[in-house]
Steps between C-alpha positions, in 0.01 A plus 500: 500500500303446812323165511187663646494754216508222240215324679295819492568550130392145427185548707417820314528324170297201615206715598481673164305197372164588357508876564314664214538828318236685304509534124510877543815479706672261262433716197516855630570629848653828610853598402581656838358576842466866402276397208285288731478769769392758242221274370369309802323609817739451796228301679536233229832376633690457824877519556664338801877517553654332802873563549633284784863565411554170320736463204216321317175648371202296378249681280149449365476770234174351366336424833145505625250452221759542223660154539333301774714342768814706447440737794422215736815314400721807548349567843556139605859496378576835660387371837676168453841648428475853638547649154405844372169480316319713247143469372332687218142377519196553285206555737219587257184288516566382142736558206820517704694388194474858379756590772770284343845657457739288298768355731785639296350850537395477864636817657279584796731703730459292819577181310802655330633620838473153657659328202790745487576432869493122452766252397233252389154555356232243431187595308197272513321521166200303374468328165199448276370152434368195674820293504701468820832643394785688662707749307840593636683799359672823575833666447688268736529203262704294746237533774219429252675181388563396861135548592395305189725210597358495853144502368579222248656289776183545709277405205341842439628561148 
């Protein structure tokens, strides 16, 4: 694994501290992008996909007003490492939590396209609560454990 990639993953996880999620999103949310698109005015959300040809994509699938700070972090990391980026942002004046699509069901076509072209994908997701905590997970258990060990060694977990 590239050392820079591991640093970026650790940074992503560090900045998930304190990012909130609405009760609506935690309990309900849409089952697919098609469901959301059929129910919501397109002016309620913004999609930005930036493919720079990297083998790594960083996503904020609950960006903008859905989970504060996730879009900004993805944009910063994308510029830092020249990674592909994807933002799905709630841009309504209020109640952006109603735009929540559960991560496991997130199937917006531009996001799917970027992820399929990538060897590595990092998704920045917020967590409810007031505690400063970092959750590390995903299908790559080895990488998740490696990131956890790095964060523990640096005093973040």
